[in-house]
C-alpha positions in Angstrom: 0.0 0.0 0.0 1.3 3.4 -1.0 1.6 6.2 1.6 -0.3 9.3 0.6 1.2 12.6 1.5 -1.0 15.7 1.4 1.1 18.7 0.5 -0.1 22.2 1.6 -1.8 24.3 -1.0 -0.1 27.4 -2.4 -2.6 29.4 -0.3 -1.6 27.6 2.9 2.1 27.9 2.1 1.8 31.7 1.4 -0.2 32.2 4.6 2.5 30.4 6.6 5.3 32.4 5.0 3.4 35.7 5.6 2.8 34.8 9.3 6.5 34.1 9.7 7.1 37.6 8.3 4.5 39.3 10.5 2.1 39.9 7.5 -1.7 39.6 7.5 -3.2 40.0 4.1 -6.7 41.1 3.1 -8.6 38.2 1.4 -10.3 40.6 -1.0 -7.9 43.4 -1.9 -4.2 43.9 -2.4 -3.8 45.4 1.1 -2.1 43.9 4.1 -1.0 44.6 7.7 2.7 44.6 8.2 3.3 44.1 12.0 6.4 45.2 13.8 8.5 42.3 14.9 8.1 43.3 18.5 5.8 45.3 20.7 6.7 48.4 22.7 6.2 48.0 26.4 4.8 51.2 28.0 4.2 51.9 31.7 0.6 50.8 31.6 0.2 48.9 28.4 1.9 46.9 25.6 1.8 48.9 22.4 1.7 47.1 19.0 2.7 49.1 16.0 1.7 48.1 12.4 1.6 49.6 8.9 -1.3 49.3 6.5 0.2 48.5 3.2 -0.9 48.3 -0.5 0.6 48.1 -4.0 0.8 51.3 -6.0 0.2 51.6 -9.7 3.8 50.8 -10.4 3.5 47.6 -8.4 5.7 48.9 -5.5 4.8 48.5 -1.9 3.2 51.6 -0.4 2.5 52.4 3.2 -1.0 54.0 3.7 -0.7 54.6 7.4 0.8 53.4 10.7 -1.4 52.4 13.7 -0.3 52.0 17.3 -2.7 50.1 19.4 -3.0 48.4 22.8 -2.0 44.7 22.2 -4.2 43.3 25.0 -7.2 45.2 23.8 -6.7 43.8 20.3 -6.5 40.3 21.7 -9.7 40.8 23.8 -11.6 42.1 20.8 -10.5 39.2 18.5 -11.6 36.7 21.2 -15.0 38.3 21.4 -15.8 38.2 17.7 -18.3 35.5 17.1 -17.8 32.9 14.4 -20.2 32.9 11.5 -20.5 29.8 9.2 -20.4 30.8 5.6 
């Protein structure tokens, strides 16, 4: 009997590579979040800085803006978002 090996799809492979590079891509547009590789510890909170990125008309990376948010608040919000079956 032959052993069947399931290889990850290109989608799964790209998502894994992106995660290793602190990138979270939009599923519908050519925009993504580029996270900093570390957070900044403040006196009261842990700040997380990230850039909202896109591709310009010349196919170059372009930063739209930078956001600095409270890391713990982001985690709490994500945990509270309910799952919806599609």
